[in-house]
DOTIGU-936180 format. One record per residue (C-alpha): x, y, z. Coordinates in steps of 0.05 Angstrom, whole numbers, plus 5000, padded with zeros to 4 digits. Layout:
XYZ
...
//
This chain:
216582942304
217982472362
210482372375
209282212302
214881702302
212181372365
205081342335
207881012273
211180472315
204380312346
200380342282
200779592268
198079432337
192579942331
190379612266
190578902293
187378982362
180079132344
179378502302
183378082351
179278252413
172778052377
175277342365
180077242423
178776672471
174276902527
171777502488
164777372514
166977452586
166578182609
172478122656
177077852601
174978392552
176178922605
182978622621
185278642549
182479342534
185579652596
192279342579
192079572507
190280272529
196280272576
200880012521
198680552473
199681072527
206780882543
209380562479
215680152481
220980292534
227380642516
234280692547
231881322582
227780862627
231980642686
229479932683
231679892609
237880322609
242379752585
237679462533
235479812469
229079502442
228679922379
229679292337
222979062365
219579732365
221479882293
218979212266
211879112244
209678452273
203478062254
200277532298
203576872285
199076422243
196875722262
201875202240
202774452240
208674102272
210073352268
211872882325
218472762289
220273502291
218673532365
222472902384
228873262404
224873702452
220873172489
221873092564
221672352580
220672422655
215172942656
208572842694
205273162633
207473552571
203474132544
205574352474
203975032444
205475182371
205875922354
202576062421
196675582413
195474942450
196174302410
192373732442
194973242391
202273382407
201173422483
201272862533
196473032590
191172492589
193172152654
194872692705
197172552776
192072642831
190973362850
193773652785
189974032731
194074222670
191874452602
190075032557
188775712588
184275892530
179575322545
178675572617
177476312601
169976242590
168775862655
170376422704
175175962740
181076422724
178077092741
180577112813
187877042792
189177212719
191677922711
191478062786
198978062797
202478262733
204079002734
201879292667
202780002692
210279892702
211979442643
209879582571
211278872548
206878602604
201379062580
202478832508
202078102530
195678222568
192578572509
194278032458
194577372497
190776802465
193076182501
198275892547
198875392603
194075332661
196874922719
193174822784
195774392841
190574242894
191474342968
196573852994
197873572925
204873322910
206973242837
213472852836
215472932763
216173602726
210273932691
213174102622
210674682579
213874702510
212975332467
214775232394
215675792343
215575582270
218775862208
216776602199
216376862127
214577542155
215577822225
210877462273
209277522347
206277082400
204077272470
203576642512
200276742580
201176232636
197676172703
200375712757
196575642822
199675212877
194875162935
196675093009
201774543024
202674332951
209174162916
210874182842
216174342790
214274712726
218774782665
217575292610
221775152548
221975622488
224675322423
224675482348
223475052287
226175422226
228276152224
225476842212
223977452255
219677252314
217677572379
215777132438
212977602491
210877152548
208177262618
207176782675
203476902740
205376412794
201376402859
204376002916
199675892974
201475793047
206975273058
207275112983
213874892952
214375082878
220275042830
219775422764
224775352707
225075812647
229275572588
230376012527
233775672468
230475972406
234476122343
238876732340
234177172300
228977122354
226777642405
224477372472
221477792528
219177382588
216277602654
215277152715
210977472770
210977072835
205977182891
208076822955
203776673015
205876513087
211876033092
211575913017
218175682986
219275852913
225375732870
226176062801
231575802755
233176102687
237575842630
238576322571
242076022511
238776292447
235676912417
238277552387
235377982443
232877662507
229978002568
228577572628
224277912682
223277572749
218877932801
217277572866
213277902921
213877572989
207177763019
206777243073
211277183134
216676653133
217076613058
223476393022
225276542950
231276312909
232676642842
238076282804
240376362733
245576232680
246276582613
251176382558
251976852500
256276892437
256177242370
252177882380
246977612427
244078092479
241677772544
238478212597
236477952666
232178412708
230578192779
225778562825
224878232893
219878552940
219978373014
213178593038
212678183103
217378033161
221777423171
222777273097
229177073060
231277142988
237476952949
239477162879
245176812843
246476952769
252476732728
254076972658
258876692605
259877152546
264177072483
265277442417
261178092417
255777842464
252678332513
249878122581
245978512632
244478372705
240078882740
237878622807
233579022856
231678822926
226279262957
225079173031
218579513051
217979843119
213979283151
218878743127
223178703190
227978123199
228978073124
234977653102
236877793029
243077662987
244677822915
250677592875
252477652801
258777322772
260977382700
266377082655
268377472592
271877022541
273277572491
275878282491
269478492456
264478162503
260878642550
257078592615
253079132651
251578942723
247679342774
246079022841
241479482879
238479512949
232579952971
231379863046
225780193084
226179763147
231479813201
232379083225
234878723163
240878343136
242078503062
248278423019
249878482945
255878422900
258278292829
264678032796
267278062725
273277672703
276577172656
278676442663
284076402717
290776252687
293075872749
287175392743
288375312669
295675162682
293874642735
289274262688
294374282631
299774022678
295273412688
295473252614
289373622586
289974032523
288274772530
281574722494
279174162539
281774512602
278075152585
271574782573
272074412639
273275072676
267175372642
262974782663
265374842734
263175572733
256375392702
255474832753
254975342809
248075492782
246174782764
247874542834
242575002864
237074622828
234174062869
237073392848
232473022800
229873032728
229673792722
236973882742
239073302696
235273642639
238774312650
245573962656
244673632588
242974302555
249074642585
253374052566
250974102494
252174852492
259074862523
261774192502
258074012439
255273402473
261973132498
265973112562
260272782602
265172372644
269372982659
263173362679
261172812728
268172852759
267473602769
260673522803
263072942846
268873362872
264873992884
264374182958
261974892951
254474842944
250975412979
243675602985
241475042940
234074932930
230574632990
227673942977
//
């Protein structure tokens, strides 16, 4: 009976895939066909994960598994509709509507020297991507990664040449439109930063309209020797949406990568970040903030692999949960036997604003080397009454005082982002979420008085 039920859950995908692979971008390239077929076979073999799987023990994806999704259709979006989501200070803006690149809505005509940025689909037939695409993402371990690889059509391709420095952020905007029936997209991004290059990439997921949608996205980020790369993932889709995202980072010698996540929207969100420090002297910062209310479910799964000696990593995740929201932090640090002199730290802090809000937190260390420095920890609490009393004694009403304390808590994560347009952008989004667009002056006062910045992103 169980096998029959699992087969029924996969039936829709089995019906869609044969036709899809015949028309998918890059279908004439043998390596791309093989990549998709192998991934689809793996997905059919494993099916969707369940809470019996250790990596998914706190997140039940039956709402996704039991829904019959079709591929999201092509859709038109106007400049006026996108106006609230434009990034004025970006080096270029790539816009994807229902997973497909829109040249008309994008702004990438004049790129800085050393930067290529555009549609992944347009590059698939050239063979330029074969050496990287699909080489790092682990489809054997993760069913959603396999599903993405089987059904990807398009996404962002970003290439920063050796020694190239891109001062302004590279902005990738993914837009889901109104869904009359359940629809899915599988954006696939490839970011290659060559030796000595520097860049900031923002992925932003938004919704226009409502309906049941699944955004199952995967990004492979390759940081070459001495590269400095900042990646920001922002999820602010509507609260009927499902969003599963995976960021796989491959780091070379002395590469410095910072991953920042901001989760605000979605009904069920799973944020996977998986860096592998393969080169000596690498540094990796994983920093995130999730703010949930209603019945939102936000799961953050971090897997940091130290594969070479003399590398450092830091994980800092803060959660703010209200109403019946459910948050998850599952952080694993794996230190392989050759990764001597590893320095790794992992911290998860959470504020619960309601008696019904819930957090599951599981910091985890797996150490197979004997000369390392590794720590982990987690805290769960509520707003401190002493701090609230202090602010009220200075003339603030209780509502304002609570919001300021929440922003101070959120600012711990914002302050770890390198100062500049990207941090300003995140600050505005958090300001809108926590303060409904107000309290900007009070926010600046908090930041000006903050003396506790630690392990911020290296400029």
